[in-house]
Steps between C-alpha positions, in 0.01 A plus 500: 500500500765754426753338267865577567766416243269321253518581130318418182784363285293387204141495384328378184181374348427264214169556332342339192340689218221750568153436369275806440198496728290623208543157342346333805211745497438440129506122557252522789754375753499826696210729577514839321351685798759356731772604264362854486537520878834324526685646199746215448693531175634144476589192701808276477410154368732201540547231238501124556875492567477783756431298814525712815824341629655540157412869496635533856833356390521751217434793733740363765786467249458862395482621860806299602698622198406860578591452866844348422447273793661152465252211543702378795434824691122449499399364840124476442265457206129571546244447224154660530195402304127453550383301206585168335873476422467225239527171695304359790671365814821692422698798624611773258774659709745210475457501120594868492785443743642216286488720190651819633707398807691193374717344767364718780419258786459763771205703375158359596250504214155574640159557342279765661145610442359833610266540202556835325732606783746218432789703366512752786433221748806331353705817518416544868591140582820527302595824668436352840704186407800713398473723806497198734859394412777726370654205318201487269586729213220488239154358429294445186121540484309392188129511418311361203147407397298415190123544500333297228192292430358254582587570861521880498321756285726803503207725409227369735633271773579783744314822577379726221784751558792263434624318189801275520825495307772230494864545583785491751728726694804464725702706747842450658552643850857539616700618804790592271348792315274564202340778303228562762451471874211326671410746771201339665262207467166469680211250486155536653242217510127472559391137478139587563496545121621146432147397402488758220680253271337187645134596521272205577713247308559184705842345543560213256743215446626608158518816287150603406619732221668230291257514209300820539579869561536616854221738605627732766214744441257251654725446798523873563125539479456238767739685731340841428156361573617414847728792574383794288686696236574805715663289775734344242586844363582630847713192583699511175552873521626471854750229408631694200547829681655339807757316288599810303514733798700258710751434221553868444548555874750212517693636203505853636364632169209740461233422244605808304846338467362211294537535125294199391253250645473147353163341556345174383386532139129512570258686272484875500170527687621281790846660503345845530237420762674234715864611487551857385207668677578354849865602465434836338715418193479609140504244218814662356697389805433129426606242242151472347650586160679164523241292689227575243722335238578180693185431701526362852799266472426311821748598772753640250348848459720668758831360371394549140394859569831584671690333213310725253579813705867413519547382141316805359700744712182630666671460840824695540769475764378651822137427430283259694221261410236326710395149399158397625370142496156374598422131525184307574488376853551799551846655513645836404875545455691817435865539403690829477789504254753774427702515180869555572643493150422430139512120452797377299280303259357825366842594359 
């Protein structure tokens, strides 16, 4: 989808304190050999008061303030997550709406789940929602997760190449201008890979992870036993490259015209072999310097990475960035963003 007249008006993240990965290795919580391959420096670790919806509200308030968009102008709020938000039988999006859009009775508050691709899935839905009706002026997308025991072991619950950080991010899309333009947004799916995160686990009648750590490594082994590792590599590489190439084509931008690529904050070994090699990219073109400090913050990596690039001044007016999201299921989303001007909040 080529995006006409859609701008990034505000973007922000809210992250808790960073814990050195060396501490987890010394405590036996994280394998030293895995750390040698993945090269994480730290992960963000939430405190008891940092429930995901609370962190989302913090990020949303910063993004809205930066955007200078009145709460009444927001016509849609989407909240993305893929882990427990703090309360069963409850929706987080209305909580965030009530906190940051007081009195706004026209903006639907909707929870979405696209696993690690939730933020870009939300951006695409929000962009489509705004494009569908010129009277809709702005939309807010938030994302937040916290990965803690007993239900989730940030060091071992997922594959060996990923450790998880906690935090939130938010973005405001507007038809009335902003510091950057959203040029194109593309999503590719391959649901043959759905079983990669289900394995042989049967469907139940209640959460089976309520008192013990989730073990996604076992699920993946079950899928790989049936499908084969090389088939999965070929399918995931095809999805990634198709999403990126299509988004660049839709935006009318050549790959050489992209200053930075923002990937999920996976470990260095996986980033190099599964993302950089298929796309022919160098590590210096990515936000790995930032991702290795936060860990994989659920679906927030893309918005957090873009926030870091903007706030640090690493992206200058006229430069473009590609945000790449990958979510279990599987989906690959790619957004192309061009910086128009230095954001006002930078002074």
